[in-house]
Rosetta silent file (secondary structure, phi, psi, omega in degrees, C-alpha in Angstrom):
SEQUENCE: MLGANAVLLIGMKTVTLFCGVVLTTLTYRAYRRTQAPAMRALCFGIGFVTLGAILGGSLHQLVGMPVAQSVTVEELFTAAGFFILTYSLYTDQPTTTT
SCORE:     score description
SCORE:     0.000 S_00000001
   1 L     0.000  139.723 -172.277   47.876   -1.473 -132.195 S_00000001
   2 L   -79.210  141.634  177.444   51.154   -0.468 -130.427 S_00000001
   3 L   -84.487  174.810 -179.332   51.143    2.435 -127.936 S_00000001
   4 H   -60.513  -41.332 -177.717   53.708    5.254 -128.022 S_00000001
   5 H   -62.894  -42.673 -177.320   55.771    3.669 -125.176 S_00000001
   6 H   -63.703  -37.896  178.560   56.026    0.318 -127.115 S_00000001
   7 H   -63.984  -41.199 -179.245   57.018    2.132 -130.295 S_00000001
   8 H   -72.214  -42.496  177.905   59.751    4.142 -128.407 S_00000001
   9 H   -57.846  -46.566 -175.163   60.983    0.881 -126.733 S_00000001
  10 H   -68.077  -39.387 -176.676   61.162   -1.091 -130.054 S_00000001
  11 H   -67.260  -39.744 -179.094   62.910    1.962 -131.594 S_00000001
  12 H   -75.471  -31.747  175.267   65.570    2.260 -128.809 S_00000001
  13 H   -72.622  -25.035  175.852   66.189   -1.569 -128.825 S_00000001
  14 H   -66.063  -45.631 -177.901   66.635   -1.268 -132.629 S_00000001
  15 H   -67.479  -35.575  174.328   69.328    1.473 -132.152 S_00000001
  16 H   -62.957  -41.559 -177.228   70.955   -0.707 -129.389 S_00000001
  17 H   -66.510  -42.469 -173.942   71.074   -3.686 -131.666 S_00000001
  18 H   -63.067  -49.048 -177.710   72.479   -1.644 -134.552 S_00000001
  19 H   -69.321  -34.073 -179.429   75.127    0.013 -132.411 S_00000001
  20 H   -66.894  -50.762  177.866   75.970   -3.148 -130.423 S_00000001
  21 H   -54.294  -46.221  175.582   76.427   -5.115 -133.746 S_00000001
  22 H   -59.198  -51.821 -172.772   78.762   -2.355 -135.158 S_00000001
  23 H   -67.236  -43.024  179.017   80.845   -2.104 -132.021 S_00000001
  24 H   -63.124  -41.232  176.847   81.057   -5.930 -131.676 S_00000001
  25 H   -64.882  -38.611  171.574   82.130   -6.279 -135.298 S_00000001
  26 H   -61.240  -45.324 -176.967   84.717   -3.570 -134.985 S_00000001
  27 H   -68.203  -36.273  176.611   86.185   -5.058 -131.872 S_00000001
  28 H   -63.854  -45.177  174.544   86.243   -8.573 -133.352 S_00000001
  29 H   -55.231  -42.980  178.014   88.202   -7.160 -136.374 S_00000001
  30 H   -63.095  -45.468 -176.512   90.551   -5.462 -134.042 S_00000001
  31 H   -64.259  -42.813 -177.149   91.088   -8.691 -132.207 S_00000001
  32 H   -63.132  -33.316 -174.780   91.750  -10.694 -135.490 S_00000001
  33 H   -77.439  -38.978 -170.892   94.211   -7.983 -136.469 S_00000001
  34 H  -106.295  -20.360 -177.114   96.144   -7.704 -133.163 S_00000001
  35 L    65.101   17.510 -177.035   95.413  -11.076 -131.442 S_00000001
  36 L   -68.030  117.137 -177.903   95.078   -9.006 -128.320 S_00000001
  37 H   -58.766  -35.244 -179.561   93.285  -10.927 -125.457 S_00000001
  38 H   -58.507  -45.583  179.336   91.803   -7.493 -124.199 S_00000001
  39 H   -64.833  -36.739  178.994   90.153   -7.018 -127.635 S_00000001
  40 H   -59.922  -55.406  179.361   88.754  -10.524 -127.487 S_00000001
  41 H   -59.265  -39.842  173.725   87.298   -9.840 -124.115 S_00000001
  42 H   -56.246  -45.405  167.255   86.081   -6.506 -125.192 S_00000001
  43 H   -45.457  -59.218 -176.326   84.283   -8.160 -128.016 S_00000001
  44 H   -64.505  -40.935  178.446   82.544  -10.614 -125.893 S_00000001
  45 H   -53.321  -53.437 -177.201   81.566   -7.904 -123.240 S_00000001
  46 H   -63.886  -40.828  177.903   79.927   -5.715 -125.839 S_00000001
  47 H   -57.139  -46.959 -175.743   78.230   -8.808 -127.385 S_00000001
  48 H   -63.193  -48.606  179.194   76.809   -9.842 -123.978 S_00000001
  49 H   -57.255  -49.777 -176.698   75.533   -6.361 -123.259 S_00000001
  50 H   -62.125  -51.747  178.752   73.955   -6.093 -126.752 S_00000001
  51 H   -59.190  -41.304  176.411   72.430   -9.638 -126.549 S_00000001
  52 H   -62.348  -46.644 -179.888   70.888   -8.906 -123.074 S_00000001
  53 H   -55.248  -55.302 -173.093   69.270   -5.720 -124.302 S_00000001
  54 H   -64.895  -49.458 -174.742   67.744   -7.499 -127.351 S_00000001
  55 H   -65.457  -49.409  177.897   66.762  -10.761 -125.469 S_00000001
  56 H   -50.306  -50.502 -177.986   65.058   -8.913 -122.679 S_00000001
  57 H   -71.662  -33.073 -179.393   62.919   -6.864 -124.930 S_00000001
  58 H   -69.237  -39.837 -176.131   62.227   -9.840 -127.277 S_00000001
  59 H   -68.361  -31.955  175.493   61.190  -12.123 -124.470 S_00000001
  60 H   -77.410  -47.121 -169.442   58.522   -9.567 -123.300 S_00000001
  61 H   -78.528  -41.871 -168.375   57.314   -8.378 -126.650 S_00000001
  62 H   -93.411  -40.230 -172.114   57.444  -11.713 -128.703 S_00000001
  63 H   -96.444  -24.548  179.080   57.136  -14.514 -126.119 S_00000001
  64 L    90.129   15.475  174.403   54.935  -12.631 -123.601 S_00000001
  65 L   -58.652  136.418  176.904   57.228  -13.176 -120.659 S_00000001
  66 L   -52.396  147.335  177.586   56.306  -10.790 -117.679 S_00000001
  67 H   -46.811  -47.897 -178.346   58.255   -7.637 -117.509 S_00000001
  68 H   -60.405  -42.418  177.953   60.036   -8.484 -114.295 S_00000001
  69 H   -73.252  -39.095  178.061   61.367  -11.750 -115.646 S_00000001
  70 H   -70.980  -37.881  167.492   62.489  -10.405 -119.033 S_00000001
  71 H   -65.194  -28.590  171.248   64.221   -7.594 -117.262 S_00000001
  72 H   -62.941  -44.022 -176.518   65.951  -10.026 -114.917 S_00000001
  73 H   -66.176  -40.226 -179.546   67.273  -11.918 -117.963 S_00000001
  74 H   -70.767  -31.969 -178.649   68.402   -8.700 -119.590 S_00000001
  75 H   -75.954  -32.999  174.427   70.177   -7.662 -116.317 S_00000001
  76 H   -60.970  -48.266  175.386   71.979  -10.968 -116.135 S_00000001
  77 H   -60.605  -40.382 -175.332   73.438  -10.473 -119.549 S_00000001
  78 H   -71.732  -41.074 -176.452   74.211   -6.820 -118.860 S_00000001
  79 H   -73.352  -37.031  175.107   76.021   -7.586 -115.614 S_00000001
  80 H   -61.705  -48.059  177.422   77.950  -10.488 -117.210 S_00000001
  81 H   -56.242  -41.269  179.268   78.877   -8.210 -120.117 S_00000001
  82 H   -70.891  -30.210  173.998   80.127   -5.490 -117.855 S_00000001
  83 H   -62.875  -46.534  174.799   82.109   -8.050 -115.858 S_00000001
  84 H   -64.637  -39.133  175.592   83.789   -9.102 -119.135 S_00000001
  85 H   -52.727  -54.550 -174.027   84.299   -5.424 -120.026 S_00000001
  86 H   -65.433  -36.133  174.121   86.040   -4.772 -116.753 S_00000001
  87 H   -60.893  -38.375 -178.149   88.179   -7.938 -117.210 S_00000001
  88 H   -68.352  -12.995  173.660   89.290   -6.734 -120.622 S_00000001
  89 L   -81.474  -14.521 -177.203   90.843   -3.738 -119.002 S_00000001
  90 L  -110.155   -1.876  177.207   93.055   -5.952 -116.844 S_00000001
  91 L   -71.886  135.367  177.322   93.964   -8.513 -119.526 S_00000001
  92 L   -69.399  153.356  171.355   97.593   -8.647 -120.445 S_00000001
  93 L   -68.724  150.271  177.568   98.822   -7.703 -123.758 S_00000001
  94 L   -63.560  145.523  179.893  100.157  -10.478 -126.128 S_00000001
  95 L   -79.144  141.163 -178.272  103.834  -11.096 -125.788 S_00000001
  96 L  -114.797  140.122  178.987  105.893  -10.194 -128.792 S_00000001
  97 L  -105.458  145.222 -177.278  108.935  -12.005 -129.753 S_00000001
  98 L  -114.875    0.000    0.000  111.902  -10.293 -131.555 S_00000001
């Protein structure tokens, strides 16, 4: 039987997954519409943060990886995602021809 902390963790990871998928989908659609490199980077960044959160929790709950290792994996993805998000703020807009 799962404890209250495990149920809360699973609930929060589910919310993270849902919101992350929605945000990633919306930014991907925006990229497809605008072809803006910043939107593509934003999509990848949000995707990495979401994947890290889900992967970290899954490695611990489903595979039995120790908490310290699963959190390390999660933080690697989160750091990479935030790096990509920061990059997206500095990406040039596509050039338009008239």
